[in-house]
N, C-alpha and C positions, 0 to 999 in steps of 0.2 A: 579275278572272281571265279568261284566254282559254281557252275550252272547245271542244274538238273532239268532235263526235259522229260516229263512223265509220259508223253504220248508214245505208245508202242510203235515199233517199225511197221510199216504197211502203207496202203494207198493213201489214207488220210494224212499221215505225216509227210508223205512224198508231195502231196498237193500243197500243204501248208509250209513245208520247208524244202522247196526245190534246192538243188545243189548250191546255187549262188547265195540263197538266203541262209542255208545251213552254214556255209563258209563264213558269211558275215557274222553270224552268232559266235562261231568258233574264234573269230578274231577279237571278240570282246572278252572272252574268258575261257577257262577250261570246261568243256561241255561233257557231261555224262548223259549220253543218249540211252534211253530205255529201249533196248533191243529185244526185250522179252515180251510177254503178254502184258495186258493192262495190269498195272500194279495193284496189289491189295493194300488195304490200309496199313497192315503190319509191314509189308515190304516197303511202302513209302516212308514209314517212320524210320526204318533202317537206312534207306537211301538218302535221307535228308541230313545225315550227320556230316558236318563239314561243308554243307551247301550254303552259299550266300544268296542265290537266286533260284527260285523254283518256277519253271515254265510249265503250265498245265494246259490241258485241252479237254474236249468233250469226253466224258467217261472217267476222267481222273478222279481218284478218291478225294473226299472232303478233307481239308486240312483242319481236322478237329483238334481239340485239346490233347487227346491221346496221341494223335499223329505228331503234333507239334512237340511232344516230349522228346522226340528224336532230333529236333531241329536246334542245334547248339549255336548256329551262326546265321540263321536265315534272316535276311534283311529286306527281301522284296519277293512278291508273288506276281507273276505276269501270266494272264490267261489269254490264250489265242482264240477267244470267243467273245460273246456278248455278256450275258448275265453271269455273275460269279456266285450265285446263291448255292450252287451245288459244289463249289470249290472252296470258298472262304467259309468262315464260321465266326461266331461271336468271339471265340478264343483268339482268332487272328487279330481282330480289332483291339481286344483287351491287351494284347502284347505289343500293340503299336506297329505291327508289320504292314507297310504300305501294300495295297492291292491295286494293280492296274489291269485293264482289259482293253480289248479292241472293239468295244461296243460302238464308240463314235466313228471308228474307221468303217464299220459295217453300215452305218446309218445312211450315207449318201447312196449306196448301192441298193439298199432295201427300198429307199424312197424312189429311186429310179425304177425299180421293179414294180412298185405300187402304181406309179404313173403309167407304166406299160400295161398293167392289168386294166386300169381305168380306161385307157384309150382303146385297148383291144375289145373290151366288153361294150363300150359305148358305140364304137364304130362297127360292131358285129363282125370283126375281122375273122374270127374262127368260123362263123356261120357262112360267110361268103366263100371262105377257103374250102369248107367241106362241100358246099353246093357246086363250086367250080370243079373240084376233083371228081364229083359224081356226074359230070357232064352237063350240068345246068348252067344257065346264064340268068342269075337272079334278076327279076324285073322290078323289084321294089326295094326301097331304102327306108321303109317305115320304122324299122328298128334302130336306125342309125341316129345317134345323139352326139352332142359335143360338150367339151369342157368349157368352151368360151362362154363367159357370163353365167356360169352355172353356180348353184348353191351347193356347197360341200360341207359336210359335217365330219369332225374328228372326234372319235371316242378315245381319249388319251392323246398326249402330245409327245413327250420324250424327244430324244435326239432324232428319231426317224421323222416324227411329225414336223419338227423344225426344218429339217432338210426338204421335206415335201412341200412345205410352204414356199420355199425358194423356187422350187421347180414349177409350182402352180402359178406364180406371179404373172407370167406372160398371158395367162388365160383370163385375167381380170375377173376372178371368181369372187363370191362372197363366202367366206369360210367362218364357221362357228365351231368353237373348240370346247369340249367338255373334258375337264381334267381337274379333279379335286386337289391335286398336288402341284398344279401350275397356276400362274397368275397372269394378269394382263401384261406385266412387264416382260414375260417370256416371249410374247408375240408382238411386242411394241414396234418392232421393225417392219411389220407387215400391216399396212393400213387397211387391208381388205379382210383382216381376221379379227374376231372378237371372241371373248369367253362367253359361254352360255350354259344353261341348264341342260341336262341330258335329254329331257323330253323335247326341248326346243330344237336341239341338234337333230334328233331323229325325225321330228315332224316336218322340218323345214328344208330338207336336203334332197337334192337330185342324186347325190352320191354320198355315201357314208363310208369312211375309212377308219378301221380300227387300229389303234397304236398302243392300247393299254397293255400293261404287264399282266402275266398270269399269276395271280395271287388269290388267297382265299376269298377276298371280296369281289373278285372279277370272274370267278368260275360260273359259267352259264349266266353271266351278267345280262347278256341280250337273250332273254327268254321269249316265250310266245307272246306275252303281253307287250314287251317293248318292240319286238319285231313287227307287231301289228300296227305300231305307230308310223312305220315307214310309209311314205306316200306311194301311191301307185306309180310304177315305172322307176322306182328308186333302184340304184345299183349299190349293193353292199360289198365292200372290198375288205378282205381279211388276210393280212400277211403278218399278223402278230402271233397269236396262238389260237388253235382251233377251239379249245375248251372255253374261250371267252364267250362263244356263241353256243346256245343250245342247238346242237346239230339236227336233232329230230324236229325241233320246232322250225328251224330254217328250211328243212326239206319240205315240211308241210306248206310253208309260205311259198316256196319256189314252185311247188306243184300247182298252185292256183294260177300261176302265170302273172301274178300281181307285181312281183319284184324280180330283179336279176341279181346275180352274185358273181364275184371273181374271188376264188379262194386259193391261197397258196399254202394254207395250213389246215389241219384237221384234228379232230379229237383223238383219232387213232392213226398213227403213221407207221409204215406206209398205209395209204388209204386202202381198206379191204376191197377186193374185187367185187364183193357183193354190195358195196355201198350204193344206195339209191342215187347219190350225187352223180355217179358215173352215167346214169341214164337220163339225166335232165338236160333239156336244151337251153335253159336260161341260166346256165352257170359255166364259167370258164374255170378250169382246174389246172393247178400247177403243183409239182411235187416238192414244196418247201424250198424253192430256189430263188426267191426274190433277191437275196443277198449273195447269190452264188459268185458273181464276178469279184467278190472281195478276196477269195482264195489266199494266196501268199501274202497279201497286204495285211492280213491279220497278224502273222508272225513278224512282219516288218514293223508294224506299230509297236509290238511288245519289245522288239530289239531297240527301237528308238528310245523307248522308256528306260530300258536297261542302260543304254549309253548316257541318257540324261542323269540317271541315278548315280552312275559311276563317276560322272563329271560334277556332281553336286548341284545340278540344275533342277529347277522345279519340274515335277511330273505333270504331264498334260492330260493324262487319261486315268487319273487316280479315282478309284471308286470309294466314296466316303461310306461310313457305316449307315447313314441315313439312306443313301442311294441303294446300298446293298439290301436293306430291309424292304425296299419297294420294287426290286427287280423281279423278273419272271422266275417262278419256282416250278420247273418242269415236272417235278415228281408229283405235284398235286393232281388229283383226279376228282371230277365232279361225282356227286353221289347219285 
């Protein structure tokens, strides 16, 4: 097979394709590594001639109908990331080219990161750490809470939500899930979880975790009105996309001291130095790293799929057109 890797040479590719992973890919076929800058659409169209498998990453051009005009033998697209909405296109699906991504490979690590944020915020780990490093010996644990027996709400389910349910099981929680694209069958393996309306999820939870995709219908989905439904003392965790929450409205709620938050994603990234979130005590901040331990496993997942495809085996991480249409669309901005 002729394989094109569109990711340009540099730190990101080095992390995703360390030498052993790169060697493994080269054992599968003849690899054309992009050692130039990020390809333009015109350059990608030319590089696709004679290519059987195209491996893409963050920032790769969209495989539009125009770009695909240069693809005379393309049989598989493998994305070393999660959402493929910026990579694939309706033309890809119309031509019947399979698309695979490492979305499911990321899910357990993102879920682990969310659990870490939950426990860090509920146990006030960062608060105790800061006090101790400033010479204090905090004499109260009034802010410390627990996940055991708690009520947890999910806004969205997806692969990450399903993985998080498994991690939460030992805490014997009550979990309510709002997701118009999921059903009770998707959570049937978890007796402690039920589907519920959005207002029920928000009003009845000690912790609310966001797993929805960033789409036109979810931009600023959690606005001032919905955030006001969160009960006093509630912890809001967002490791999905920042724009799903109206950040200004969230800041207003956090300033009242009524709720807390743990945020791994923001409307603008990197988070501006002037962001008021940096000055609030009731928020734990992370630089979009919930899924960071995935690293080279993303590329390994795509290579697994390339090997399956080459061997005529079923693909395990194929992104259907329906799934593609509901995945996060990072170029969207709230008005």
